[in-house]
N, C-alpha and C positions, 0 to 999 in steps of 0.2 A: 527283364523278367519281373513279375509281380511279387513284391516283397509283402507278403501276408502278416509278418510278424508286426508290422507297423501298425498303429492305431489308425491311421489314414492309408489306405493302400495306394502303393505308387508303382510306376511302371517308367519304361524308359522313353525318353522323347529325345534322340540323339544320344549324346552322351548325358544329357540330364535327368533326373530323376524327377518327375511330376506325379501330382494327385492323378489316381486311376481315370477319374471322370474328367480329368481335363484334356488328355491327351487327343481324343477325337476332336475337340474343338481346335485345338492347335494345329493337328495334322491338317485340317479342314484348311484353316488360314493361310499354310505352307501352299495348298493346291490352288486356291482361289487366288493368290498372288500370280502364281508361274503358269495359270492355265492358257492364257492367249498365246505364250511363246513357248509351250511345253515341247512341243515337236521339233522346233530349232535346237531347242538345248539337247535334246536327246540325239541329235545329229553331232553336236559338239562335243557332249561327253563320251561317246563312244566312237568317235571318228567314223560315222556312218556304219559302223558294223552292227548296230543293233537291227537293221534292215534283214540282214542275213540270219541273224539269231531268231527272229520273228519267223523267218520262212522255215526254218527247221522245225521251231515249234508248232507250226501249224501242219507240218507234215505229219508230225507226231499224233496230232490229234484225230487222225483217220477218220475224218468228215467225210459224209457221203450226202447225196441228194437226200431230203426229205428230214435229214437230222435236226433236232435242236441243241443249240449251244448257249450257254451263259458265259458270257464275256464280262467277267466279274474284275472291277476296278479298272474297267475298260476305257474310262477316262475320254480321250480325244478320238477314240474310234479307230486306231489302226488295225487292231485284230477283226473288228466287227466289219470293217471294208473289206476284208479277205475272206472273211468266214461267209459272207452273204452270198456271192456268186456259188460258192462250193456247195451249201446246202439247198440252194435254188428256190424256186416258188414253194414248193412243198416243205420246206424247212422253216426254222424260225431261228432268228437270232436275238437275243436279249442283251442290248448294252446297258450295263448296270454299273453305278458308281455311287458312292456316300456323297460326292463332292458335286453340287448342282453346277458351279461353273466349268468345272471340267465335263459335265455329261452335256451342258449346253455346246461347247465346242465340238463333242463328238456327234450330237445331234446335227448340228448346222453343217457339218462335213458331210454326213451320210445323206442328207436331203438334197445338198447341193451336186452329190454324186448320182442322184436320182436313185438310191438303193434303199430306201426306206419303207418297200414295200414288203419285205421280210425281217425288218429290224424293228424291234420294239425298244423301248427307253425305260428304264426303271431306277429311281433313287433308293438305293437300298443298303443296310449295313450288313457286310459280309458277315458279321457274327450271329445274326438272325436272318436268314434269307426269307422273303415273304413268298415262297413257291412252294406247290406240294410237293409230298415225297415223290421220288420216281419220275420227274418231269425230263431232265436233259441227259442226252448222250453224251456230252461234254461238258465240263465247267474248265475254262481258262483264266487264270489270274497271272499276268504278268506286270512284273515290277510294283506290284500293290501289297503282297502279305506282309512284307516289312514294316509296312505302315498301320497294319491292324492292331489294335490294341491287345485283343484275346486271339492269338493265333488259333489255339488249340481248338475255340467254340467255333472260329471261321472255318476249319478244316471239318469239323464235325458237321457244320451246316453245308457244306458242299457236298459232302459224302450222302447226306440224307435226300438232297434233291437229285441226286445222279440216279438214272435208270440203273438197274441190276445190269452189269457188263460195262457199263458207262465207265469213263475216265475223267480224271482230275488231272490237269496239267499246271504245274506251279514254275513260271519263269521268274528267276529272281537274280539279282546279284550276289554272289557267293565268296568263296574261300579259294584264292589260288592255290594250285598244288605246286607251283614252281617258286622258289623263294625270291630268285631274282626278278621273274616276271612281277611276282606279288609287290616287291618294293619298288619297282617301275610304275606299277597301275597306283599304288598309294602315293607316290609323288605326283603323279598327273592328276589324280582325283583332287589333290589340294588345290589344284587350280581352278575347279568348277566354280567356287563361290565368285572368283574374280570374273569368271565368263559369265555366271549368271548376272552379277552386277552391271558389265557391260551391255548384255543382251537383254535382261528383262528388268535391270534397275533393282533388284532384289539379290544380295549377297547371302542374307541370313538364311532364307528358305533352300539354298544350294548348300549351305553349310549344313544345316539339318539333314538334308538329303545324304550326303558323305557320311555323317556320322551315322544314319539309320542302316546303312550298308554294313558298316564297321559291327554294328550291334545285333544284325540279323543271325540266327543260327546257321551253323556251318551244314554242309550237305548230309552227313549222316545224323545229325540232330534233327533236322527238318525230315529226314526220312522215317526216322523213328515216332517223330510226331504225326505223320501220316499214317502211320501203321496203327498209333493209338487211336486215332480218328474213326479207325473202322475201316481203312482202305487195304486192299491185299495187293499181292505182287507189285509192290513199290518199289521203284527203281530211279535213277538219275543219270543224266548225261552232263558231264562237265563240258563247257563251250568256252573255248579261250583259256584253256588250262585252270578251269575253274573261276575264272572272273565271273562267269555267270554259270548258272545250272538249270537244267530243265528236269523237275521231278515229275514223274508219272505214278498214280495209283489209281487201281479199278475198285468199283463196288462188287461184291461177290454176286454172282448170277443166282 
């Protein structure tokens, strides 16, 4: 959380407090380091379960032919690859990420799959989205909100670019509801930096990712943040007993 009482405002970078202006740069270095093998590590860290979780998230998006969807913090393009055939030729997918290295991986994957016809690419800051009001039927941010410096500003920006009746989907690691499972998950996640060192040669970036999960708001706190950003009918679905949660909020019609 931002400490406005300090002469220099700070925010969390994992368990560390850093100057507010420094977090974006440091998060950028993390994802630049892991971009090339990010998807491999996702399989390792989730034991492959992230694929099923993403499938459920896509079902909740309620996308149809002709819709416009913003895949925010979309990185390597996993969601954009799935969104593209759903919205079809008359629709549009915008794969957006603040990190150029991650965005390049996603762009290359989509071009290699021949799906670039209805997919555009944009390097953006989630806190200040450069899109007109009422542009998208859906904004999806998966495993990205916890890395944003000002989450409240990002949620408000997402709400602004939604069409009336459109929905925001936030898929993120969250707080387990089962104590025993939570302890097992905590022990397992402590191995991620070791796996990161073996697979990507970078333990520190995965240590930060573990810490960023611990620092992320719990389910009910994030729900309140979405409501404060102007979204309505907000709710969430716990996945794997709260290890992950999918939050949904709508723009008033």
